Each structure stands twice: as C-alpha cells, then as structure tokens.
N, CA and C atoms as an extended XYZ file, in Angstrom:
354
Properties=species:S:1:pos:R:3:atomname:S:1:resname:S:1:resid:I:1 pbc="F F F"
N        81.358        9.618       12.954 N   UNK     1
C        80.870       10.177       11.589 CA  UNK     1
C        80.210        8.907       10.831 C   UNK     1
N        79.438       10.232        9.834 N   UNK     2
C        79.073        9.589        8.554 CA  UNK     2
C        78.637       10.586        8.156 C   UNK     2
N        78.808       10.485        6.609 N   UNK     3
C        77.741       11.425        5.463 CA  UNK     3
C        76.252       10.308        5.398 C   UNK     3
N        75.518       11.810        5.631 N   UNK     4
C        73.928       11.492        5.333 CA  UNK     4
C        73.894       11.845        3.731 C   UNK     4
N        72.147       11.324        3.844 N   UNK     5
C        71.956       11.332        2.196 CA  UNK     5
C        72.300       12.796        1.246 C   UNK     5
N        71.995       14.077        1.970 N   UNK     6
C        72.374       14.942        1.544 CA  UNK     6
C        74.175       15.316        1.338 C   UNK     6
N        74.735       14.391        1.537 N   UNK     7
C        76.144       14.678        1.510 CA  UNK     7
C        76.602       15.660        3.083 C   UNK     7
N        75.882       15.531        4.175 N   UNK     8
C        76.057       16.113        4.905 CA  UNK     8
C        76.729       15.746        6.144 C   UNK     8
N        77.777       16.247        6.904 N   UNK     9
C        78.241       15.181        8.102 CA  UNK     9
C        77.279       15.149        9.314 C   UNK     9
N        76.977       13.979        9.745 N   UNK    10
C        76.614       13.510       11.132 CA  UNK    10
C        76.929       12.658       11.992 C   UNK    10
N        76.432       12.670       13.088 N   UNK    11
C        76.990       11.579       14.322 CA  UNK    11
C        76.212       10.730       14.527 C   UNK    11
N        76.498        9.856       15.527 N   UNK    12
C        75.256        8.964       16.066 CA  UNK    12
C        76.057        8.258       17.058 C   UNK    12
N        75.294        8.040       18.284 N   UNK    13
C        75.574        8.183       19.371 CA  UNK    13
C        74.725        7.001       20.103 C   UNK    13
N        75.151        6.269       20.811 N   UNK    14
C        74.155        5.469       21.719 CA  UNK    14
C        73.606        5.961       22.944 C   UNK    14
N        72.080        6.351       23.443 N   UNK    15
C        71.839        6.620       24.493 CA  UNK    15
C        71.738        5.918       25.300 C   UNK    15
N        71.469        6.349       26.377 N   UNK    16
C        71.578        5.226       27.969 CA  UNK    16
C        70.472        4.751       28.070 C   UNK    16
N        69.630        4.545       26.929 N   UNK    17
C        68.408        3.992       26.938 CA  UNK    17
C        68.559        2.816       25.622 C   UNK    17
N        70.101        2.956       24.934 N   UNK    18
C        70.263        2.156       24.154 CA  UNK    18
C        70.148        1.903       23.037 C   UNK    18
N        69.231        3.207       22.519 N   UNK    19
C        68.301        3.772       21.291 CA  UNK    19
C        69.476        4.924       20.890 C   UNK    19
N        69.686        5.042       19.273 N   UNK    20
C        70.268        5.869       18.700 CA  UNK    20
C        70.110        7.367       19.250 C   UNK    20
N        70.838        8.123       18.938 N   UNK    21
C        71.090        9.632       19.522 CA  UNK    21
C        71.800        9.883       18.137 C   UNK    21
N        71.372       10.795       17.099 N   UNK    22
C        71.916       11.164       15.735 CA  UNK    22
C        71.336       12.417       15.167 C   UNK    22
N        72.762       13.205       15.352 N   UNK    23
C        72.524       14.989       14.873 CA  UNK    23
C        73.172       14.861       13.884 C   UNK    23
N        73.096       16.068       13.325 N   UNK    24
C        73.609       16.786       12.263 CA  UNK    24
C        75.377       17.282       12.836 C   UNK    24
N        76.525       17.192       12.020 N   UNK    25
C        77.609       17.398       12.439 CA  UNK    25
C        78.217       18.865       11.546 C   UNK    25
N        77.193       19.755       11.148 N   UNK    26
C        77.195       20.707       10.785 CA  UNK    26
C        76.948       21.884       11.682 C   UNK    26
N        78.010       22.747       12.230 N   UNK    27
C        77.848       23.290       13.138 CA  UNK    27
C        76.988       24.614       12.610 C   UNK    27
N        75.641       25.034       13.642 N   UNK    28
C        74.965       26.099       13.270 CA  UNK    28
C        75.234       27.599       12.834 C   UNK    28
N        76.831       28.049       13.350 N   UNK    29
C        77.268       29.131       13.522 CA  UNK    29
C        77.789       29.435       11.832 C   UNK    29
N        78.699       28.461       11.355 N   UNK    30
C        79.486       28.763       10.303 CA  UNK    30
C        79.522       27.603        9.589 C   UNK    30
N        79.085       26.125        9.872 N   UNK    31
C        78.907       25.130        9.090 CA  UNK    31
C        80.205       24.620        8.932 C   UNK    31
N        81.077       25.066       10.163 N   UNK    32
C        82.360       23.555       10.337 CA  UNK    32
C        81.705       22.613       11.091 C   UNK    32
N        82.258       21.338       10.418 N   UNK    33
C        82.590       19.834       11.214 CA  UNK    33
C        82.894       20.125       12.550 C   UNK    33
N        81.613       19.303       13.313 N   UNK    34
C        82.414       19.529       15.113 CA  UNK    34
C        82.611       18.414       15.215 C   UNK    34
N        83.462       18.245       16.059 N   UNK    35
C        84.333       16.945       16.728 CA  UNK    35
C        83.010       15.660       17.102 C   UNK    35
N        83.742       14.767       17.207 N   UNK    36
C        82.817       13.448       17.507 CA  UNK    36
C        83.509       13.334       19.116 C   UNK    36
N        83.981       13.537       19.284 N   UNK    37
C        84.482       13.095       20.739 CA  UNK    37
C        83.605       13.650       21.908 C   UNK    37
N        82.900       13.108       23.001 N   UNK    38
C        82.351       14.204       23.715 CA  UNK    38
C        83.207       14.281       25.109 C   UNK    38
N        82.282       15.428       25.560 N   UNK    39
C        83.032       15.585       26.819 CA  UNK    39
C        82.340       15.433       28.257 C   UNK    39
N        82.976       15.295       29.503 N   UNK    40
C        82.711       14.941       30.671 CA  UNK    40
C        80.675       15.515       30.442 C   UNK    40
N        80.257       16.470       30.094 N   UNK    41
C        79.083       17.019       30.431 CA  UNK    41
C        78.085       16.346       29.034 C   UNK    41
N        78.808       15.474       27.863 N   UNK    42
C        77.754       15.309       27.096 CA  UNK    42
C        77.958       16.140       25.214 C   UNK    42
N        78.899       16.725       25.379 N   UNK    43
C        78.681       17.987       24.458 CA  UNK    43
C        79.874       17.703       23.340 C   UNK    43
N        79.633       17.712       22.458 N   UNK    44
C        80.659       17.959       21.326 CA  UNK    44
C        81.188       19.549       20.877 C   UNK    44
N        82.250       19.546       20.440 N   UNK    45
C        83.274       21.012       20.484 CA  UNK    45
C        83.202       21.045       18.694 C   UNK    45
N        82.471       22.565       18.651 N   UNK    46
C        82.738       22.999       17.828 CA  UNK    46
C        84.407       23.852       17.322 C   UNK    46
N        85.361       23.121       16.969 N   UNK    47
C        86.930       23.803       17.043 CA  UNK    47
C        86.977       25.330       16.002 C   UNK    47
N        85.604       25.729       15.282 N   UNK    48
C        86.055       26.451       14.751 CA  UNK    48
C        86.128       27.989       15.627 C   UNK    48
N        84.790       27.835       16.553 N   UNK    49
C        84.865       29.367       17.138 CA  UNK    49
C        84.452       28.815       18.809 C   UNK    49
N        84.465       27.626       18.988 N   UNK    50
C        84.532       27.332       20.605 CA  UNK    50
C        82.803       26.846       20.898 C   UNK    50
N        81.891       26.351       20.110 N   UNK    51
C        80.624       26.028       20.585 CA  UNK    51
C        80.756       24.338       20.766 C   UNK    51
N        80.227       24.130       22.033 N   UNK    52
C        79.569       23.006       22.686 CA  UNK    52
C        78.314       22.873       22.493 C   UNK    52
N        78.366       21.459       21.759 N   UNK    53
C        76.592       21.298       21.711 CA  UNK    53
C        76.144       19.811       22.342 C   UNK    53
N        75.330       19.896       22.812 N   UNK    54
C        74.570       18.598       23.788 CA  UNK    54
C        74.643       17.441       23.019 C   UNK    54
N        74.825       16.589       22.993 N   UNK    55
C        74.588       15.487       22.075 CA  UNK    55
C        73.166       14.916       22.226 C   UNK    55
N        72.448       15.590       23.308 N   UNK    56
C        70.862       15.177       23.267 CA  UNK    56
C        70.180       16.007       23.060 C   UNK    56
N        70.408       16.963       23.048 N   UNK    57
C        69.581       17.936       22.739 CA  UNK    57
C        70.232       18.829       21.610 C   UNK    57
N        71.442       18.797       20.963 N   UNK    58
C        71.739       19.427       20.019 CA  UNK    58
C        72.245       21.213       20.552 C   UNK    58
N        71.233       21.340       21.698 N   UNK    59
C        71.710       22.575       21.987 CA  UNK    59
C        72.859       23.308       22.324 C   UNK    59
N        73.341       24.686       21.991 N   UNK    60
C        74.780       24.925       22.131 CA  UNK    60
C        74.642       25.747       23.619 C   UNK    60
N        76.050       25.492       23.834 N   UNK    61
C        76.417       26.293       25.855 CA  UNK    61
C        76.093       27.572       25.241 C   UNK    61
N        75.728       28.196       26.626 N   UNK    62
C        75.586       29.901       26.504 CA  UNK    62
C        76.606       30.366       26.370 C   UNK    62
N        76.776       31.346       25.973 N   UNK    63
C        77.420       32.452       24.794 CA  UNK    63
C        78.215       32.139       24.401 C   UNK    63
N        77.893       30.695       23.527 N   UNK    64
C        78.211       30.457       22.262 CA  UNK    64
C        78.213       31.053       21.188 C   UNK    64
N        78.930       31.074       20.254 N   UNK    65
C        78.966       31.807       18.652 CA  UNK    65
C        77.859       31.147       18.120 C   UNK    65
N        78.093       29.975       18.257 N   UNK    66
C        76.610       29.382       17.677 CA  UNK    66
C        75.316       29.635       18.515 C   UNK    66
N        73.941       29.704       17.671 N   UNK    67
C        72.785       30.293       18.538 CA  UNK    67
C        71.690       28.949       18.609 C   UNK    67
N        71.740       28.287       17.304 N   UNK    68
C        70.899       27.366       16.785 CA  UNK    68
C        71.080       26.121       17.401 C   UNK    68
N        70.537       24.998       17.575 N   UNK    69
C        71.069       23.450       18.311 CA  UNK    69
C        71.237       22.795       16.593 C   UNK    69
N        71.983       21.799       17.164 N   UNK    70
C        72.270       20.858       15.829 CA  UNK    70
C        71.314       20.252       15.555 C   UNK    70
N        70.862       19.846       14.686 N   UNK    71
C        69.633       19.429       14.339 CA  UNK    71
C        69.537       17.873       13.929 C   UNK    71
N        68.337       17.308       14.832 N   UNK    72
C        68.387       15.795       15.209 CA  UNK    72
C        68.426       15.139       13.415 C   UNK    72
N        68.691       14.054       13.444 N   UNK    73
C        68.336       13.630       11.943 CA  UNK    73
C        67.431       12.136       12.410 C   UNK    73
N        66.669       11.915       11.278 N   UNK    74
C        65.521       10.609       11.138 CA  UNK    74
C        66.752        9.221       11.043 C   UNK    74
N        66.025        7.927       12.134 N   UNK    75
C        66.449        6.825       11.865 CA  UNK    75
C        65.804        5.993       12.005 C   UNK    75
N        65.793        4.870       10.916 N   UNK    76
C        65.387        3.277       11.666 CA  UNK    76
C        66.272        2.225       12.018 C   UNK    76
N        66.153        1.433       12.997 N   UNK    77
C        66.203        0.062       13.367 CA  UNK    77
C        65.941       -0.844       12.632 C   UNK    77
N        66.632       -1.255       11.817 N   UNK    78
C        66.407       -2.794       11.237 CA  UNK    78
C        66.445       -3.858       11.691 C   UNK    78
N        66.058       -5.313       12.265 N   UNK    79
C        66.467       -6.283       12.256 CA  UNK    79
C        66.943       -7.157       10.888 C   UNK    79
N        67.855       -8.247       11.434 N   UNK    80
C        68.300       -9.430       10.522 CA  UNK    80
C        67.327       -9.665        9.371 C   UNK    80
N        65.991       -9.467        9.674 N   UNK    81
C        65.009      -10.040        8.977 CA  UNK    81
C        63.925       -9.116        7.962 C   UNK    81
N        64.729       -8.006        8.117 N   UNK    82
C        64.592       -6.673        7.220 CA  UNK    82
C        63.030       -5.843        8.148 C   UNK    82
N        62.814       -6.169        9.142 N   UNK    83
C        61.775       -6.042       10.356 CA  UNK    83
C        62.352       -4.575       11.073 C   UNK    83
N        61.541       -2.999       11.107 N   UNK    84
C        61.747       -2.580       11.447 CA  UNK    84
C        61.385       -2.417       13.052 C   UNK    84
N        62.392       -2.145       14.018 N   UNK    85
C        62.456       -2.649       15.450 CA  UNK    85
C        62.232       -1.039       16.065 C   UNK    85
N        62.504       -0.497       15.840 N   UNK    86
C        62.137        1.144       16.097 CA  UNK    86
C        62.510        2.107       15.029 C   UNK    86
N        62.244        3.250       14.900 N   UNK    87
C        62.230        4.721       14.535 CA  UNK    87
C        61.846        5.673       14.871 C   UNK    87
N        62.598        6.922       14.421 N   UNK    88
C        62.214        7.795       15.386 CA  UNK    88
C        62.675        9.313       14.073 C   UNK    88
N        61.527        9.843       13.957 N   UNK    89
C        61.475       11.183       13.162 CA  UNK    89
C        62.298       12.363       13.750 C   UNK    89
N        62.812       13.517       13.224 N   UNK    90
C        63.400       14.527       14.132 CA  UNK    90
C        61.882       15.010       14.533 C   UNK    90
N        61.855       15.539       15.893 N   UNK    91
C        60.842       16.259       16.580 CA  UNK    91
C        60.013       15.193       17.038 C   UNK    91
N        59.823       14.030       16.654 N   UNK    92
C        58.793       13.340       17.356 CA  UNK    92
C        59.143       11.833       18.191 C   UNK    92
N        58.442       11.395       19.231 N   UNK    93
C        58.688       10.489       20.054 CA  UNK    93
C        59.501        9.272       18.621 C   UNK    93
N        60.150        8.593       19.616 N   UNK    94
C        60.604        6.818       18.928 CA  UNK    94
C        59.256        5.940       18.927 C   UNK    94
N        58.887        5.354       17.907 N   UNK    95
C        57.896        4.102       18.044 CA  UNK    95
C        58.382        3.210       17.668 C   UNK    95
N        57.804        1.777       18.463 N   UNK    96
C        58.578        0.499       18.826 CA  UNK    96
C        59.155        0.347       20.082 C   UNK    96
N        58.947       -0.037       20.510 N   UNK    97
C        59.856       -0.347       21.632 CA  UNK    97
C        60.750       -1.370       22.144 C   UNK    97
N        61.921       -1.252       21.613 N   UNK    98
C        62.517       -2.758       21.465 CA  UNK    98
C        63.393       -3.059       22.695 C   UNK    98
N        63.581       -4.611       23.067 N   UNK    99
C        64.336       -4.830       23.914 CA  UNK    99
C        65.660       -4.634       23.640 C   UNK    99
N        66.639       -4.909       24.796 N   UNK   100
C        68.234       -4.928       24.458 CA  UNK   100
C        68.578       -5.863       23.765 C   UNK   100
N        68.039       -7.037       23.669 N   UNK   101
C        68.494       -8.357       22.814 CA  UNK   101
C        68.039       -7.962       21.030 C   UNK   101
N        66.832       -7.046       20.709 N   UNK   102
C        66.550       -6.305       19.730 CA  UNK   102
C        67.985       -5.262       19.507 C   UNK   102
N        67.872       -4.413       20.125 N   UNK   103
C        68.588       -3.200       19.830 CA  UNK   103
C        69.895       -3.748       19.049 C   UNK   103
N        70.729       -4.921       20.207 N   UNK   104
C        72.183       -5.298       19.786 CA  UNK   104
C        72.199       -6.182       18.095 C   UNK   104
N        70.797       -6.754       18.094 N   UNK   105
C        70.871       -7.247       16.378 CA  UNK   105
C        70.321       -6.274       15.320 C   UNK   105
N        70.363       -5.202       15.561 N   UNK   106
C        69.686       -4.362       14.760 CA  UNK   106
C        70.754       -3.667       13.860 C   UNK   106
N        70.343       -3.210       13.272 N   UNK   107
C        71.194       -2.131       11.735 CA  UNK   107
C        70.477       -0.775       11.771 C   UNK   107
N        71.335        0.168       11.836 N   UNK   108
C        71.127        1.768       11.805 CA  UNK   108
C        71.250        2.207       10.515 C   UNK   108
N        69.839        2.543       10.436 N   UNK   109
C        69.726        3.542        9.105 CA  UNK   109
C        69.433        4.879        9.519 C   UNK   109
N        69.550        5.586        8.172 N   UNK   110
C        69.393        7.186        8.421 CA  UNK   110
C        68.301        7.509        7.705 C   UNK   110
N        67.136        7.936        7.802 N   UNK   111
C        66.081        8.593        6.916 CA  UNK   111
C        66.296        9.863        6.433 C   UNK   111
N        66.064       10.201        5.625 N   UNK   112
C        65.625       11.175        4.632 CA  UNK   112
C        63.885       11.618        5.262 C   UNK   112
N        64.306       12.908        5.012 N   UNK   113
C        62.926       13.849        5.760 CA  UNK   113
C        61.739       13.909        4.696 C   UNK   113
N        60.402       13.568        5.347 N   UNK   114
C        59.506       13.412        4.566 CA  UNK   114
C        59.034       12.193        3.884 C   UNK   114
N        60.052       11.220        4.113 N   UNK   115
C        60.042        9.632        3.716 CA  UNK   115
C        59.619        8.591        5.227 C   UNK   115
N        58.723        7.847        4.785 N   UNK   116
C        58.468        6.913        5.660 CA  UNK   116
C        59.984        6.339        6.484 C   UNK   116
N        59.552        5.524        7.457 N   UNK   117
C        60.598        4.960        8.617 CA  UNK   117
C        60.972        3.772        7.689 C   UNK   117
N        59.702        3.408        7.443 N   UNK   118
C        59.554        1.750        6.952 CA  UNK   118
C        60.263        1.369        5.568 C   UNK   118
C-alpha cells in the first residue's frame, strides 16, 4: 500500500516481467480500500461488498457490485544516478527497456497525471 499525490490509496506489485504494476486501491463501487493480498487468480478483494479486481487489468470480476476497473497509476523507475530507466503513463505502453540488473537497482516513483515522467 501507499498513499499517492492526491492522498488516495494505491497498490504496487511486481509484474511477471519485473516491471511495476501500479493501481488505485480505491474501489470503484463505493470507495472502500481494497485488500493488498492477491488470490490464486491474481486478484485483490474489496471487502465491503465482495468485488475482486485483477491486478494486471484492474477489471472487476463478472457479477461484482463494482462495474468499473481500478484505474492504473503512472510510474517512473529511476536509477541511483537519477536516470529514468523506464516509465508508464496510464493507458500507454512502457517507455524504456530495462534489463533485470537495472530494475533491481531502481527506485519506483508515482507520477501525477499530466506531468512528464522524468
């Protein structure tokens, strides 16, 4: 868990490719904070009204009270020297192509919408 620039809860996970998966932790049904533990299907649970959300897409499970996905958040990976290694804006592809060593030595920063990632 973390609190973003707008004082909203967020979740960060490491994807299978080693890159961050960063999503809002605010349920799109009534605004409850979803859990941070994933189930066997890679979903997090909103305990208020039992909606499960995919951490990779943010989509709720079929039939859930929540109808909208958890929105992705923008992020930037920066190495120890201050160089941008990779970044992603919501709805866009990842820029940069870091190798495993670069990923391991980078810090994750959450970016604000409309701002450059560097």
